[in-house]
N, C-alpha and C positions, 0 to 999 in steps of 0.2 A: 762160916764158911759163906763165901760167895757164888752164888751159881751163876752159871753163865747161860744168857739168853741165847736159844738153839738159832740159827742164821738161816733163813729161809734160800738162800742165795746158794748158801752151800749146799742143797739139794735139788738145785737146779731150778729154780724159782725166780724167773724176774721181779725188776725192785718194781718196778712199775704195775706189778700183778700183786706184790704186798701190800702196797700202798692202797691197792683197790679193796681190798680182804677187809678190813673195818668198815669199809662201806657196806658191804655184802652183810656183815654179821649185822650190822644196826639194823638193816632191813628186814633179817630172818628173825632177827628178837622183834622188834614189832607186830611182826606177822606171827608169831608163837604167843603174844602176850594175847592176840584177836583170834587164838585158836586155829586158825590155819596149818590144815595137816601138809599138803603139799604147795609147789608154787611151779610154775612154769620158767624158764629161762626169761622168758619177754615181760612175765610180770615183775621179777626181781629186777631185771634191769631197769627196769623202768623207774622201780624205787627205789634204785641206788643211782640211779642216774648217769648210766652206761645204755649201749646198745649190746644187744642180745650176743653177739658174734664174738663180743670180748670179753663177754661174760664167760659163755659156754668155752673159750680156752683159756680164760683164768681157771675155772674149776677142774679144770682137766689135767691141771697141774695136780690139783690135789688127789687125781684117780678118782675123780666124782663126775660121774658123764650124766644123772639124770635117768628118767624110764621115758620112752618114748610113747605119748600120749597122757603122760600121767606128771611127768616133771619132777623135780626135784622133793626128797622126804624132808623138812623145814628142819625137824628137830636134829636128823642127822646131819646135815650141810652145818647146823650150829655148831654140834660137836667137831665136823671137821676143821672147821674156819679156826676156833678156840683152841684145838690142837695145834694146828699148824702155827699161830700166833703165840702159842705157850702162855695160853689165857687157860689153861685145865689147870694150871700150878699156881701156887702163891707168890706172889714179887712183891720181896720190900722196895721201900721206894723213901727216899729222904729228899727232901726239900731245904735247901741253901738258900735262902733270902727269903725274910717272913713279914715284909711289907703288903700292901694292900694285895698285891697279885699272890703272895706268895700263902697268904691270910685264905683269901679264894680259893686257891687250891687245896689248900689244906681242910675243907670244909667242906666242900664239892662229894656230895654223896657217890657216885658215878664209878669212881675207881672200883671201890672195893667188887662192887658187883663184876668184876670186870676181871678180878685177878690182881689188882693191886693192891697192898695196903701201905699206908703210910707210914714206916717204923720213926721218920724222926725229923723234927724241924729244928733248923738251927739260924743262929743270923749273928752278927759280931754286935749291932746294938746293944748296951746294956741296959738299955730301959725298952726292949722287945724280951731279951732274954727274962725267961721266969713266967711267959705269958700262959695261959693256956687256952689252946686252940684245939678244936674238936676232940679232945679230950687227951691232947698232948704235951707236955710242956715244952715250951721254946728251951732248948741250950744254946753253950755258946760255937762259935762256930771254931774254936780251936779244940773243941771235943769231934770235930767231923771223922777224923782216922779211926777213933776207938766207936763212936756209933755205927760207920759202916762194918767193920770186922767185929762188932757185937750182935751186931743185930742181920748179920748177910743182908745188906743194901746190894742191891744189884743194880739199881737205876738209881741216879741221881737229876732231880730236878735243879738247875739251876735260875733262880730270880729274882738274884742281886742285878745294882747299878752295873753301869759296863765297864767302871773300873775295876774292880776286886774280880772279876768273871772269870779270865784268864788264870788268877791264881787259885781262886779255888778249882777250877779244870783241871789243875795240873794236880792238883792235892788229890782230888778225887781218883785220879788216873792214875797215879802214886798209889793211891790207896788198893788199888785191885777193881775199880770199876772200870766198864767198859763200854757200858751206854748210858748217854747223859742226854735228857730234852733240854734244851737251852730259852730262855726265857728275855735274857740279857738283849740288849741292843749291841751286837758286837759277834763280828766272827771268832769263834775257837781255832786254834792252832791245835787239832790232836794227831798223834801217832796212827800209823797204820794199825788198822783192829778193833778203834777207839770207833765206835758210830756216835753222834751226837744228832739230833733232830733239833732243827731249830724253828722257833716259833714268833715272828714278829710281828704284832697287829698293826702297828703304825705303817708298814710296809704294804700290811695286807688294804688299809686305809687308805693311800694314796695312789693302789692298782685300781681300787672302787669309782676312786677322785678322777683319774684319769678317763677310766670310762663312762661316768657323769658329764663331764667336759666334751666327751667325744658325742653324746646323745643332746646335749643342750644347743651343741654348734652344726649337728648334724651330719657328722661324720669327721673323718680322720682330720687333726691337726696339720697347716700344709704349711711348710719352712716360711712364709713368705710371712704367716700369722705369728711365729715365735716371738716372745719379747723382746728385746735390744738385747745380745749380749748373751742369749743363748744358742749354742752351739752344737752341732754334732760329734 
């Protein structure tokens, strides 16, 4: 049985707030590891890289307002955010595409502590099928629907090359999964009700290159400095 991931926006929490909750949770977990019992909105905002007014508004959506002069209870706020993000449950994840990136994801130890259990690794390459990675045997991509059904997979990570990504996506959706993390360098077409989060490392590097170029040039690139043939 595939369990549905609760949608925070269905409870009136803005998408932008949902995107910041993991930042707060990461900062809070660090504080908990250091034995910090309470934290002010100002200190938590600094640790998370946001302004304190935005943080207070975000946390108010969870019904958490803190205590004047004391701040927020770290452990309770961790629980509130984890519950809202669905991290108090165990989510089965399948990774499709076990190249270098897929292997790195499979070997990452931080998923389990955050409520995500890698339940299947799949690939179409016969030279990869049968490999054992992080305690799991890589299965053939033909078994995708069976793995999803039998292991209750709720989230699928697509780490394939661009060409097969859409077909994999279509199969995943047809199998009943509505939450996809896409590392393939392509935009996936999905129906309403399916959530796709895209991670493109090359785009992030290009954005950093843009900022580096601006800093090197002492400011924004003016139109007269564009190479020949570059138009807006």
